[in-house]
C-alpha positions as CSV (number, residue, x, y, z in Angstrom):
1,M,-12.5,-44.2,49.8
2,N,-12.2,-45.9,46.7
3,I,-13.1,-49.5,46.3
4,E,-11.3,-52.5,44.7
5,N,-12.0,-54.0,41.5
6,T,-11.0,-57.0,39.0
7,C,-9.4,-56.4,36.1
8,R,-11.5,-58.4,33.3
9,N,-8.4,-59.3,30.7
10,C,-5.4,-60.3,33.4
11,G,-7.7,-60.8,36.7
12,K,-5.7,-59.1,39.0
13,K,-7.2,-56.5,41.4
14,F,-6.8,-52.9,41.6
15,H,-8.4,-49.4,43.4
16,V,-10.5,-46.8,42.1
17,A,-13.1,-44.5,42.6
18,P,-16.9,-44.9,43.9
19,S,-17.8,-42.6,40.2
20,E,-15.6,-45.1,38.0
21,I,-16.3,-48.5,39.4
22,N,-18.5,-48.8,35.8
23,R,-16.3,-47.0,33.8
24,R,-12.9,-48.0,34.7
25,T,-12.7,-51.7,33.9
26,V,-8.9,-53.5,33.2
27,C,-6.0,-52.0,35.5
28,S,-3.8,-50.5,32.6
29,L,-3.2,-49.1,29.5
30,D,-1.3,-52.1,28.1
31,C,-4.7,-54.5,29.4
32,K,-7.0,-52.3,28.1
33,R,-5.3,-52.4,24.5
34,E,-4.9,-56.1,25.0
35,W,-8.5,-55.8,25.4
36,H,-9.7,-54.1,22.6
37,R,-7.3,-56.6,20.4
38,N,-9.1,-59.6,21.7
39,N,-12.6,-58.6,21.7
40,P,-13.4,-56.2,19.2
41,V,-16.8,-54.5,18.4
42,R,-17.1,-56.3,15.6
43,A,-20.6,-55.2,15.0
44,N,-18.8,-51.8,13.7
45,S,-15.7,-53.2,12.9
46,T,-13.8,-54.9,9.5
47,L,-11.7,-58.0,9.4
48,L,-8.6,-57.2,7.5
49,K,-5.5,-58.6,7.1
50,C,-2.1,-56.1,7.2
51,P,-0.4,-55.8,3.4
52,Q,3.0,-55.5,5.4
53,C,2.8,-58.3,8.0
54,H,-0.2,-59.6,6.8
55,V,-1.3,-60.1,10.2
56,E,-5.2,-60.0,10.4
57,F,-7.1,-57.4,12.6
58,W,-10.2,-55.2,13.3
59,K,-10.5,-52.2,12.7
60,Q,-13.5,-50.3,13.4
61,N,-15.6,-48.5,10.7
62,S,-15.3,-45.1,11.7
63,Q,-11.2,-45.4,11.2
64,M,-12.2,-46.5,7.1
65,V,-11.2,-43.8,6.1
66,G,-9.4,-43.7,2.2
67,K,-6.7,-46.3,2.0
68,K,-4.7,-45.7,3.8
69,N,-5.6,-47.1,7.5
70,I,-5.3,-50.1,5.6
71,Y,-2.0,-50.9,8.0
72,C,-2.4,-52.4,11.5
73,S,-0.1,-50.3,13.0
74,R,2.2,-47.0,12.1
75,Q,5.3,-49.5,11.9
76,C,3.5,-51.3,8.8
77,M,2.9,-48.2,7.4
78,W,6.1,-46.8,7.1
79,K,8.1,-49.7,6.5
80,A,5.5,-49.8,3.1
81,K,6.2,-46.3,2.4
82,E,10.0,-47.0,2.1
83,T,9.1,-50.0,-0.2
84,I,7.8,-47.8,-2.7
85,P,9.3,-47.8,-5.9
86,V,10.7,-44.8,-7.7
87,K,8.0,-44.0,-10.8
88,E,8.7,-41.9,-14.0
89,C,5.5,-38.4,-14.2
90,A,3.6,-39.7,-17.0
91,W,3.4,-35.5,-18.3
92,C,6.8,-33.9,-17.8
93,G,8.6,-37.1,-17.2
94,R,10.2,-36.8,-14.1
95,E,11.9,-39.6,-11.5
96,F,9.7,-39.1,-8.6
97,K,8.7,-40.8,-5.6
98,P,4.7,-40.9,-4.7
99,K,4.5,-39.0,-0.8
100,G,1.4,-38.9,0.9
101,K,-2.0,-39.6,-0.4
102,S,-0.3,-40.2,-3.7
103,T,1.6,-43.5,-2.4
104,T,-2.6,-45.3,-2.4
105,I,-3.9,-44.1,-5.0
106,A,-0.9,-44.5,-7.5
107,S,-0.8,-41.8,-9.2
108,P,0.9,-41.6,-13.0
109,C,2.3,-37.5,-12.4
110,C,4.8,-36.1,-10.1
111,S,2.5,-33.2,-9.2
112,L,-0.8,-32.2,-9.2
113,K,-0.6,-29.7,-11.9
114,C,0.8,-32.1,-14.3
115,L,-2.1,-34.6,-13.6
116,K,-4.4,-31.7,-14.6
117,S,-2.5,-31.2,-17.5
118,K,-2.5,-34.9,-18.4
119,Q,-6.3,-35.5,-17.6
120,V,-6.9,-32.3,-20.1
121,K,-4.5,-33.6,-22.6
122,D,-6.6,-37.2,-22.8
123,N,-10.0,-35.5,-22.7
124,D,-9.0,-33.5,-25.8
125,D,-7.8,-36.7,-27.6
126,K,-11.0,-38.4,-27.0
127,L,-12.6,-35.6,-28.7
128,A,-10.7,-35.0,-31.5
129,H,-11.3,-38.8,-32.1
130,I,-15.2,-38.5,-31.0
131,L,-15.4,-35.7,-33.7
132,S,-13.8,-37.4,-36.1
133,N,-16.5,-40.3,-36.2
134,V,-19.4,-37.9,-36.2
135,D,-21.9,-36.7,-38.7
136,K,-22.1,-32.6,-39.0
137,A,-25.6,-32.5,-38.0
138,T,-24.7,-34.4,-34.3
139,L,-21.9,-32.1,-34.0
140,T,-23.7,-29.2,-34.3
141,E,-26.3,-30.5,-31.9
142,I,-23.0,-30.9,-29.4
143,A,-22.1,-27.5,-30.3
144,M,-25.5,-25.8,-29.6
145,L,-25.9,-27.7,-26.3
146,C,-22.6,-26.6,-25.2
147,G,-22.8,-23.3,-26.0
148,K,-23.3,-21.9,-22.3
149,S,-20.3,-23.5,-21.1
150,Q,-17.5,-20.8,-22.2
151,T,-14.8,-22.4,-19.2
152,G,-13.9,-26.2,-19.0
153,G,-16.6,-27.5,-21.4
154,I,-17.0,-29.2,-25.0
155,M,-16.8,-25.7,-26.6
156,D,-13.9,-24.7,-25.0
157,R,-12.0,-27.9,-26.0
158,I,-13.2,-27.7,-29.6
159,R,-11.6,-24.7,-29.6
160,R,-8.6,-25.5,-28.5
161,L,-8.0,-28.1,-31.0
162,G,-9.1,-25.7,-33.9
163,L,-12.2,-27.5,-34.6
164,E,-14.6,-24.7,-34.3
165,E,-15.1,-24.1,-38.0
166,K,-16.0,-27.9,-38.8
167,V,-18.4,-27.8,-35.9
168,L,-20.1,-24.5,-36.2
169,P,-18.9,-22.8,-39.5
170,N,-19.1,-18.9,-39.8
171,I,-21.4,-18.8,-36.4
172,S,-20.6,-16.7,-33.6
173,Y,-20.1,-17.3,-30.0
174,F,-23.5,-15.2,-29.3
175,E,-25.3,-16.2,-32.3
176,R,-25.2,-19.9,-30.8
177,L,-26.1,-18.6,-27.4
178,V,-29.3,-17.4,-29.6
179,C,-29.8,-21.1,-31.2
180,S,-29.1,-22.7,-28.2
181,M,-32.6,-20.8,-26.2
182,L,-34.7,-21.6,-29.6
183,D,-33.3,-25.0,-29.9
184,S,-34.5,-25.4,-25.5
185,M,-38.2,-24.2,-27.3
186,G,-37.9,-26.5,-29.9
187,V,-38.1,-23.5,-32.5
188,S,-37.2,-24.7,-36.4
189,Y,-35.2,-21.2,-37.5
190,V,-32.5,-20.7,-40.5
191,T,-28.9,-19.3,-39.9
192,H,-27.6,-16.5,-42.2
193,D,-30.8,-16.3,-45.1
194,R,-30.3,-13.8,-47.8
195,T,-33.4,-14.4,-49.4
196,I,-35.7,-12.0,-47.1
197,L,-33.5,-8.8,-48.0
198,G,-31.9,-9.6,-50.8
199,G,-28.6,-10.4,-50.1
200,Q,-28.2,-8.5,-47.4
201,E,-27.8,-11.4,-44.3
202,I,-30.4,-11.8,-41.2
203,D,-28.3,-13.6,-38.6
204,I,-31.5,-15.9,-37.4
205,L,-34.8,-16.5,-39.5
206,I,-37.8,-18.0,-37.9
207,P,-39.9,-18.6,-40.7
208,D,-43.0,-20.3,-39.6
209,Y,-43.2,-17.4,-37.6
210,R,-41.7,-14.1,-39.7
211,I,-39.7,-13.0,-37.3
212,G,-35.5,-12.5,-37.9
213,I,-32.7,-12.3,-35.2
214,E,-29.9,-9.7,-35.3
215,V,-27.4,-10.6,-32.8
216,N,-24.7,-7.6,-32.6
217,D,-21.7,-8.2,-30.9
218,I,-19.8,-4.5,-29.6
219,E,-16.7,-4.9,-32.3
220,S,-18.0,-5.3,-35.6
221,H,-21.5,-3.1,-34.7
222,N,-19.9,0.0,-33.7
223,S,-20.1,3.4,-34.5
224,S,-16.8,4.6,-34.1
225,G,-14.5,3.1,-36.5
226,V,-13.6,0.1,-34.0
227,G,-13.6,-3.3,-34.8
228,E,-14.0,-4.8,-38.5
229,R,-15.7,-1.5,-39.9
230,R,-17.7,1.9,-39.1
231,K,-21.7,1.3,-38.8
232,D,-23.6,4.4,-40.5
233,Y,-25.3,5.4,-37.7
234,K,-28.8,4.4,-39.4
235,Y,-27.2,0.7,-40.6
236,H,-29.5,-1.1,-37.5
237,Y,-32.4,1.4,-38.2
238,N,-32.8,0.5,-42.6
239,K,-32.5,-3.4,-42.0
240,W,-35.1,-3.4,-39.5
241,D,-37.0,-1.5,-41.8
242,G,-36.2,-3.6,-45.1
243,C,-37.3,-6.7,-43.2
244,R,-40.3,-4.8,-41.7
245,K,-41.5,-3.8,-45.5
246,K,-41.2,-7.5,-46.3
247,G,-43.8,-8.7,-43.5
248,V,-41.0,-10.0,-41.1
249,Q,-40.3,-8.5,-37.4
250,L,-36.1,-8.2,-36.7
251,I,-35.4,-8.3,-33.5
252,T,-32.2,-6.4,-32.2
253,I,-29.7,-8.4,-29.6
254,W,-27.1,-6.7,-28.0
255,E,-24.1,-8.5,-26.7
256,W,-24.4,-7.0,-23.1
257,D,-28.4,-8.0,-23.3
258,L,-27.2,-11.3,-23.9
259,K,-24.4,-11.3,-21.0
260,N,-26.5,-9.5,-18.6
261,N,-30.4,-10.2,-19.2
262,S,-30.0,-13.4,-20.7
263,N,-33.0,-15.0,-18.5
264,L,-35.0,-11.6,-19.9
265,L,-34.1,-12.0,-23.5
266,R,-35.1,-16.1,-23.2
267,S,-38.8,-15.1,-21.5
268,M,-39.3,-12.4,-24.6
269,L,-38.7,-14.7,-27.0
270,S,-40.5,-17.5,-25.3
271,A,-43.7,-15.2,-25.6
272,K,-43.5,-13.8,-29.1
273,L,-43.1,-17.4,-30.2
274,K,-45.9,-18.5,-27.9
275,S,-43.6,-21.6,-26.4
276,S,-45.1,-24.0,-24.3
277,G,-42.9,-23.2,-20.9
278,C,-44.6,-19.9,-20.5
279,V,-47.4,-20.1,-17.8
280,K,-51.1,-18.8,-19.7
281,V,-53.0,-16.2,-18.2
282,Q,-56.0,-14.7,-18.7
283,A,-56.8,-11.2,-17.9
284,R,-60.3,-11.3,-16.8
285,Q,-58.7,-13.9,-14.1
286,C,-57.4,-11.3,-12.8
287,T,-57.5,-7.6,-10.9
288,V,-56.1,-3.9,-11.4
289,A,-54.9,-2.4,-8.6
290,S,-52.7,1.1,-8.1
291,I,-49.4,-0.1,-7.3
292,P,-46.2,2.2,-5.2
293,Q,-43.5,3.4,-7.2
294,A,-40.8,1.3,-5.1
295,V,-43.0,-2.0,-5.9
296,Y,-43.3,-0.6,-9.6
297,S,-39.2,0.1,-10.1
298,S,-38.4,-3.1,-8.3
299,F,-40.4,-5.1,-11.1
300,L,-39.6,-3.7,-14.0
301,E,-35.9,-3.9,-12.7
302,E,-36.5,-8.0,-12.4
303,N,-38.5,-8.2,-15.4
304,H,-38.5,-5.6,-18.0
305,I,-35.1,-5.3,-20.3
306,Q,-34.6,-1.6,-20.4
307,G,-35.0,-1.4,-16.8
308,T,-37.1,0.9,-14.6
309,Q,-38.1,4.4,-15.2
310,N,-40.2,6.7,-12.7
311,A,-44.2,6.8,-13.2
312,A,-46.8,9.4,-12.2
313,Y,-49.3,7.3,-12.4
314,R,-48.7,3.0,-11.7
315,L,-51.1,0.0,-12.0
316,G,-50.9,-3.2,-11.2
317,L,-52.6,-6.8,-12.4
318,L,-52.7,-8.9,-9.8
319,F,-53.3,-12.7,-10.1
320,N,-53.8,-14.5,-6.9
321,S,-52.5,-11.5,-5.3
322,E,-49.5,-11.7,-7.2
323,I,-48.5,-9.5,-9.7
324,I,-47.6,-10.4,-13.1
325,S,-48.2,-7.0,-15.3
326,V,-47.6,-3.6,-14.4
327,M,-48.1,-0.5,-16.5
328,G,-46.7,3.3,-16.0
329,F,-47.8,6.8,-16.9
330,G,-46.1,9.9,-17.3
331,K,-48.0,13.4,-17.4
332,S,-47.1,15.2,-20.3
333,K,-47.7,19.3,-21.5
334,D,-51.2,17.9,-23.6
335,G,-51.8,15.1,-22.5
336,W,-50.1,11.4,-21.2
337,E,-47.5,9.1,-21.6
338,L,-47.6,5.1,-21.6
339,L,-43.9,4.3,-20.2
340,R,-44.0,1.2,-19.5
341,F,-45.4,-1.8,-19.8
342,C,-44.2,-5.8,-19.2
343,S,-45.1,-8.8,-17.7
344,K,-43.6,-11.3,-15.4
345,A,-40.7,-13.7,-17.1
346,G,-41.9,-16.7,-18.1
347,H,-45.7,-15.2,-18.0
348,R,-48.1,-14.6,-20.8
349,V,-50.8,-12.4,-19.6
350,T,-54.3,-12.5,-22.6
351,A,-55.4,-9.0,-22.8
352,G,-53.3,-7.4,-20.1
353,T,-52.2,-4.8,-22.0
354,S,-56.2,-3.8,-23.2
355,K,-57.4,-4.2,-18.8
356,L,-54.6,-1.6,-17.7
357,L,-55.0,0.9,-20.4
358,S,-59.0,0.7,-19.6
359,H,-59.2,0.9,-16.5
360,F,-56.4,3.7,-16.6
361,R,-59.4,5.8,-19.1
362,K,-62.2,5.3,-16.5
363,E,-60.1,7.7,-14.7
364,H,-58.0,10.2,-16.1
365,V,-58.7,12.1,-19.3
366,G,-56.6,13.0,-22.5
367,P,-54.9,11.5,-24.9
368,I,-51.7,9.1,-24.5
369,Y,-48.7,8.7,-26.1
370,S,-46.4,6.4,-26.5
371,F,-43.2,4.9,-28.0
372,S,-41.9,1.6,-29.3
373,F,-38.2,0.4,-29.5
374,N,-37.5,-1.6,-32.5
375,D,-35.0,-3.2,-31.2
376,Y,-38.1,-5.5,-29.6
377,S,-41.2,-4.6,-31.1
378,D,-42.5,-4.0,-34.3
379,G,-45.6,-1.9,-32.5
380,G,-48.2,-4.8,-32.8
381,V,-49.7,-4.0,-29.7
382,Y,-50.1,-0.8,-29.7
383,K,-52.3,-1.1,-33.1
384,K,-54.2,-4.0,-31.2
385,L,-55.1,-1.1,-28.4
386,G,-56.3,1.5,-31.2
387,F,-53.4,3.1,-31.2
388,T,-52.4,5.5,-34.5
389,K,-48.6,5.7,-35.8
390,V,-47.2,9.3,-35.4
391,S,-44.0,8.8,-37.4
392,D,-40.3,7.3,-36.9
393,V,-37.9,8.6,-34.2
394,E,-34.1,8.5,-35.5
395,P,-31.9,5.9,-33.8
396,R,-30.1,6.6,-30.6
397,Y,-26.4,6.5,-29.4
398,W,-25.2,4.8,-26.3
399,W,-21.7,4.8,-25.5
400,V,-19.9,1.4,-24.6
401,K,-17.3,-0.2,-23.0
402,P,-16.4,-3.3,-24.2
403,G,-14.7,-6.1,-22.0
404,R,-15.3,-8.9,-19.5
405,H,-18.2,-6.4,-17.7
406,I,-19.8,-4.2,-20.2
407,E,-21.2,-0.9,-18.9
408,V,-23.6,0.8,-21.1
409,L,-23.9,5.0,-20.8
410,G,-26.8,6.5,-23.0
411,R,-26.7,10.1,-24.4
412,R,-28.2,12.3,-21.2
413,A,-25.2,10.9,-19.1
414,C,-22.5,11.4,-21.2
415,Q,-23.4,15.2,-21.8
416,K,-20.3,17.4,-21.3
417,K,-21.2,18.6,-18.5
418,N,-22.2,15.0,-16.9
419,I,-18.2,13.5,-18.4
420,A,-16.5,16.2,-16.1
421,K,-19.0,15.1,-12.9
422,T,-19.1,11.3,-13.6
423,F,-15.0,11.1,-14.4
424,G,-13.3,13.9,-13.1
425,V,-11.5,15.4,-16.0
426,D,-11.1,18.7,-17.6
427,I,-13.4,19.2,-21.0
428,D,-13.0,22.4,-22.3
429,G,-11.5,22.1,-25.8
430,K,-13.0,18.8,-26.5
431,T,-15.9,17.0,-28.0
432,E,-18.0,14.3,-26.3
433,A,-17.1,11.8,-28.6
434,Q,-13.2,12.5,-27.8
435,L,-13.6,12.7,-24.2
436,M,-15.3,9.5,-24.5
437,R,-13.0,7.7,-26.7
438,E,-10.3,8.7,-24.8
439,R,-11.7,6.4,-21.7
440,H,-12.0,3.2,-24.2
441,Y,-16.2,4.3,-25.1
442,V,-17.8,3.4,-28.8
443,Q,-20.4,4.7,-30.2
444,V,-23.8,2.5,-30.8
445,F,-26.8,3.3,-32.4
446,D,-30.1,1.3,-32.1
447,S,-32.7,0.5,-34.8
448,G,-34.6,3.7,-33.4
449,K,-38.1,4.3,-32.1
450,Q,-42.2,4.7,-33.6
451,L,-44.2,7.2,-31.4
452,W,-48.1,5.9,-30.8
453,Y,-50.9,8.3,-30.0
454,L,-54.4,7.4,-28.6
455,P,-57.2,10.1,-28.9
């Protein structure tokens, strides 16, 4: 049964259902609109003045989105759009009449494409003006800080303006990446040094630590005759050996490591340069435990620049129940081989290697062999552990496919029988080099290895 109620706007009597007696307080939709117009909820509303008819009205704050809800009605909004004048595009010069949201933001361009092109041009003009009034040292600092930004950054606009030589003459993009790492560590260095090797260039030299860094891109450091010139297979080894004789450790960084393992490279350089960014841990604060292959492999994939390798015996160094270093051994014909050692990225463990090695020798007998890779190490850690150098090992080669996503294949993966399986091609009458070059791979040689022995 309906109940009689009184409209709070016009006072007219009307009937409503008992369940709506408190909810329905007006007799019609017109009365509801008039009531809200005359009695706005001022706590959540804003008083506006319509720019078209100049009538003051209240608008709820929840409806105040952008500038398109500034009119008192749709009719006023449509009339305002009809009076919008024709404009000339600031980029292409075409006449247009703004539509949609462009009518309220006063866009100077006829389309989003033109607007973005104009913004890029304005930014380039502004940057060119700034560069013309800044000294060279400041320009170099700007370029270093922005060296990582490959798209949309300051270095991108510097290249587009043809000012790269003015900012950083004769320094490659990959060298700038390494320089930016060193800058973040507060290390002083010299680029393109020719004093150590009697005229032969070292890309980056850090005199305080007697460390040199060679930054190799694929195009100019391969042995397949692609790029500037063909490198001899012993080119990188001879350069490393020349630095060793002068008391300088040469670290060789390859393009694919910079692209794929930049964080691990930063951690390695930070540890070698004893940067304050490394977390220092003493081995006496840690415990040694045997770890499973899965944990060992996962740790190496995350923290070793050469990745993982299966090991018959695996040890972990634990600090507060967390693995911070691992060491792996494999069985050989006349003893053992130390396959891998690495610490967690961003950590420097004092005496960690000696503690793990001592624990291993307590449980196993026999001589231990190991290899140090000249690209990243001079073998100093083996000398501290009591190893004796046996010999130098010839440089090994890789097959590398340049591109946005660099592919790197080792010697075993590129044996003829494996090429047939991997690529599904006919290998009869063709050499390994012919087969790989047909697939756009180039041959790259590293700096060799050193063999160490501990009786």
